[in-house]
C-alpha positions in Angstrom: 0.0 0.0 0.0 1.5 3.3 -1.1 1.9 6.3 1.3 -1.1 8.2 -0.1 -3.5 5.2 0.1 -2.2 4.2 3.5 -2.8 7.7 4.8 -6.3 7.8 3.3 -7.2 4.5 5.0 -6.7 6.2 8.3 -9.4 8.7 7.4 -12.0 6.2 6.2 -15.2 5.4 8.1 -15.2 2.4 10.5 -18.0 -0.1 10.8 -19.5 -1.5 13.9 -20.3 -4.8 12.2 -16.7 -5.6 11.7 -15.6 -4.6 15.1 -16.1 -8.0 16.8 -13.5 -9.6 14.5 -10.8 -7.6 16.2 -8.8 -9.4 18.9 -10.1 -8.9 22.4 -6.6 -7.5 23.4 -7.3 -4.5 21.2 -9.9 -2.8 23.2 -11.9 0.5 23.0 -12.9 0.7 19.3 -12.6 4.3 18.0 -15.3 4.6 15.3 -16.3 7.6 13.3 -18.1 8.3 10.1 -16.8 10.0 7.0 -18.3 13.3 8.0 -16.4 13.4 11.2 -12.9 12.2 10.6 -10.0 14.0 12.2 -8.1 16.5 10.0 -11.2 16.4 7.7 -9.9 19.2 5.4 -7.1 17.0 4.2 -9.6 14.6 2.5 -9.9 17.1 -0.3 -6.4 16.2 -1.5 -7.4 12.6 -2.2 -9.9 10.7 -4.3 -11.5 7.6 -2.8 -11.0 4.9 -5.4 -12.3 1.9 -3.5 -14.6 1.5 -0.4 -11.7 0.5 1.9 -12.6 0.9 5.5 -10.4 1.1 8.6 -10.9 0.5 12.3 -9.0 2.9 14.5 -8.2 1.4 17.9 -6.7 2.9 21.0 -3.5 1.2 22.3 -3.4 2.2 25.9 0.0 0.7 26.6 2.0 3.1 24.5 -0.8 5.7 24.1 -1.3 5.6 20.4 -4.0 4.8 18.0 -3.5 1.9 15.7 -5.2 1.5 12.3 -6.4 -2.1 11.6 -7.7 -3.4 8.3 -10.9 -5.2 9.4 -10.7 -7.7 6.6 -7.2 -9.0 7.3 -7.1 -8.0 11.0 -3.6 -6.6 10.4 -2.3 -3.3 11.5 -1.5 -0.7 8.9 2.1 0.4 9.1 1.6 4.1 9.9 0.6 4.5 13.5 -1.4 7.5 14.5 0.0 9.3 17.6 -2.4 11.2 19.8 -0.6 14.5 19.3 -0.8 14.1 15.5 -4.5 13.3 15.8 -5.1 16.6 17.5 -2.8 18.9 15.6 -3.6 20.9 12.4 -2.0 23.9 10.8 -4.3 26.2 12.9 -3.1 24.6 16.1 -4.5 21.7 18.2 -7.9 21.1 16.7 -9.5 17.7 16.0 -12.8 16.9 14.4 -14.2 14.0 16.3 -17.9 14.8 15.7 -20.3 11.9 15.9 -17.4 9.7 17.1 -18.0 6.6 19.2 -15.5 7.2 22.1 -16.9 4.7 24.6 -14.2 3.8 27.1 -11.4 5.7 25.4 -8.8 6.8 27.9 -8.0 10.3 26.7 -6.6 11.6 30.0 -4.0 14.4 29.6 -4.9 14.7 25.9 -4.5 18.1 24.2 -7.8 18.7 22.4 -7.9 22.5 22.2 -10.9 23.7 20.1 -11.6 20.1 19.2 -15.1 19.1 17.9 -16.8 16.3 19.8 -20.3 17.3 18.7 -22.9 14.6 19.1 -20.2 12.0 20.1 -20.8 9.2 22.5 -18.5 9.6 25.5 -19.8 6.8 27.7 -17.1 5.7 30.1 -14.5 7.9 28.3 -11.8 9.3 30.5 -10.8 13.0 29.8 -9.2 13.6 33.2 -6.6 16.4 33.2 -7.2 16.9 29.4 -7.0 20.3 27.7 -10.4 20.9 26.1 -10.4 24.7 26.0 -13.0 26.1 23.6 -13.9 22.5 22.6 -17.3 21.8 21.0 -19.2 19.1 22.8 -22.7 20.2 21.8 -25.2 17.3 21.9 -22.6 14.9 23.1 -24.0 11.9 25.1 -23.0 9.6 27.9 -24.8 6.8 29.6 -22.4 7.1 32.5 -18.9 6.7 33.7 -17.5 9.8 31.8 -14.6 11.5 33.7 -13.6 15.1 33.3 -11.8 15.4 36.7 -9.3 18.2 36.5 -9.9 18.8 32.8 -9.7 22.4 31.4 -13.0 23.1 29.7 -12.9 26.9 29.9 -14.9 28.4 27.1 -16.2 25.0 26.0 -19.6 24.5 24.4 -21.6 21.9 26.1 -25.1 23.0 25.1 -27.7 20.3 25.1 -25.3 17.5 26.2 -26.8 14.5 27.9 -24.5 13.1 30.5 -25.6 10.7 33.2 -23.6 11.4 36.5 -20.4 12.8 34.9 -17.5 13.4 37.2 -16.1 17.0 36.8 -14.3 17.3 40.1 -11.9 20.3 40.1 -12.6 20.8 36.4 -12.1 24.2 34.9 -15.3 25.4 33.2 -14.9 29.1 33.4 -17.1 30.8 30.7 -18.4 27.5 29.4 -21.8 27.2 27.9 -24.0 24.3 29.3 -27.4 25.8 28.2 -30.1 23.1 28.1 -27.7 20.5 29.3 -29.0 17.3 31.0 -26.6 16.6 33.8 -28.4 14.7 36.6 -26.1 13.5 39.3 -23.1 15.4 38.0 -20.2 16.0 40.4 -18.8 19.5 40.0 -17.2 19.5 43.5 -14.5 22.2 43.8 -14.9 23.0 40.0 -14.3 26.5 38.6 -17.5 27.7 37.0 -17.0 31.4 37.0 -19.3 33.1 34.4 -20.5 29.6 33.2 -23.9 29.3 31.6 -26.2 26.5 32.9 -29.5 28.2 32.1 -32.4 25.8 31.6 -30.2 22.8 32.4 -31.2 19.7 34.4 -28.8 19.3 37.4 -31.0 17.2 39.6 -29.0 15.8 42.5 -25.8 17.3 41.2 -22.9 18.3 43.5 -21.4 21.8 43.4 -20.0 21.8 47.0 -16.9 24.0 47.3 -17.2 25.1 43.6 -16.4 28.7 42.5 -19.4 29.9 40.6 -19.2 33.7 40.7 -21.4 35.4 38.1 -22.7 32.1 36.7 -26.1 32.0 35.0 -28.4 29.2 36.3 -31.7 30.8 35.2 -34.5 28.3 35.0 -32.4 25.3 36.0 -34.1 22.1 37.3 -32.1 21.5 40.5 -34.7 19.7 42.6 -34.0 16.3 44.3 -32.9 13.6 41.9 -36.0 11.6 41.1 -34.1 8.3 41.1 -31.6 8.7 43.9 -33.6 11.2 46.0 -30.4 13.1 46.6 -30.7 16.9 46.9 -28.6 19.2 44.7 -25.7 20.3 46.8 -24.3 23.8 46.6 -22.8 23.7 50.1 -19.8 25.9 50.6 -19.9 27.1 47.0 -18.8 30.7 46.1 -21.8 32.1 44.2 -21.6 35.8 44.3 -24.0 37.5 41.7 -25.3 34.1 40.5 -28.7 34.1 38.8 -31.2 31.5 39.9 -34.3 33.3 38.5 -37.2 31.0 37.8 -35.2 27.9 38.9 -36.6 24.9 40.7 -34.4 24.6 43.8 -36.8 22.7 46.1 -34.8 20.9 48.7 -31.4 22.2 47.5 -28.6 22.5 50.0 -27.0 26.0 50.1 -25.5 25.6 53.6 -22.4 27.8 54.2 -22.5 29.0 50.6 -21.6 32.6 49.7 -24.6 34.0 47.9 -23.9 37.7 48.1 -26.2 39.6 45.7 -27.5 36.3 44.2 -30.9 36.5 42.6 -33.7 33.9 43.2 -36.6 35.9 41.6 -39.6 33.6 41.0 -37.6 30.5 42.0 -39.0 27.5 44.0 -37.0 27.4 47.2 -39.3 25.1 49.2 -37.4 23.2 51.8 -34.1 24.6 50.6 -31.3 24.8 53.2 -29.6 28.2 53.6 -28.1 27.5 57.1 -25.0 29.5 57.7 -25.1 31.0 54.2 -24.1 34.5 53.3 -27.1 36.1 51.6 -26.1 39.7 51.9 -28.0 41.8 49.3 -29.6 38.7 47.8 -32.9 38.9 46.0 -35.1 36.2 47.6 -38.2 37.2 45.8 -39.0 33.6 45.2 -42.4 32.1 44.5 -42.0 29.5 47.3 -40.0 29.7 50.5 -42.1 27.3 52.6 -40.2 25.1 55.0 -36.9 26.7 54.0 -34.0 26.9 56.6 -32.2 30.2 57.2 -30.7 29.3 60.6 -27.6 31.6 61.3 -27.8 32.9 57.7 -26.6 36.5 57.1 -29.6 38.3 55.6 -28.4 41.9 55.8 -29.6 43.8 52.8 -31.5 40.8 51.5 -35.0 41.1 50.1 -37.7 38.6 51.0 -41.2 39.4 49.8 -43.1 36.1 50.1 -44.4 34.3 53.2 -41.9 32.2 55.1 -44.4 29.5 56.0 -42.9 27.1 58.5 -39.4 28.4 57.7 -36.7 28.4 60.4 -34.7 31.6 61.0 -33.0 30.9 64.4 -29.9 33.0 64.7 -30.4 34.6 61.3 -28.8 38.1 61.1 -30.7 41.0 59.6 -30.5 44.8 59.7 -32.5 47.9 58.7 -31.8 47.3 55.0 -33.3 43.8 55.1 -36.8 43.5 53.5 -38.9 41.0 55.4 -42.5 40.0 55.1 -43.1 40.6 58.8 -42.3 43.1 61.5 -39.2 43.4 63.7 -41.3 42.1 66.6 -42.2 39.0 64.7 -38.5 38.6 63.6 -37.5 38.6 67.2 -40.0 35.9 68.1 -38.5 33.8 65.3 -35.1 34.0 66.9 -33.6 36.5 64.4 -30.8 38.8 65.4 -30.8 42.5 64.3 -27.4 44.2 63.9 
């Protein structure tokens, strides 16, 4: 096979039907169609003269992709290194749209501005990878996907559907997760400054200790997870100026969170826990605040305009700038402290 045709074979579409013929030692099939091959622009230089197909497999031992002829089960002679897969003349940019990346261990990979649109990332491992400005729109995962410590700043994750992804300590500054489906996601200690999660489903997700200043969570569905019954956890998170307008936050845990100047206009905060939270200057003009917990919370300058039916406010701090739906005398009876 000459150099041109050998190179072309690496860019051909793989077929699921032929995948079982590969040895079990060569795991994690890397399959993608002709519209989504990496370095797609280079296809214009070649003419496809026969319907040769190739199967690209990940060799985890020496971290390289190998290209196998599915008919002969033999490896083509030109291995594909991961850095070559992700490099183009414009920089590190791979087109892996619609790729089947199930189980691929791409930790520490450099995939800056890569396209993973509509790809299947089930059980894929992107831990510590560089995915800045990457496009993951409509990507899916049935579970097991890891982004721990990955850099996803500026990434597009709109309309993704990930079941319980792990994003512990991930960098998601300025990322766009609008309309994302992320139930059970773990964003513990992640950086989400100026991130957009509006209209996303984050039922039962964990954001404890995350940095979320100026993030947009307008209209999110963050109630208890319907399957696990776990509450969405924002405990200890830094959420100054975050927007939760119109969100469903019933039962959410905001204990010890910094919510200075956060907005909860028209949100459902029934049974939410704000114990020990900093709510200075926050807009708590929610639709529902029944059974919420504000014990020891700092409500100085906060605005509460709806009834606090069965809410607990023992030790909550307020001052003359706090707007409450009852008098000072009633506040004292509820155990609030005026400073």
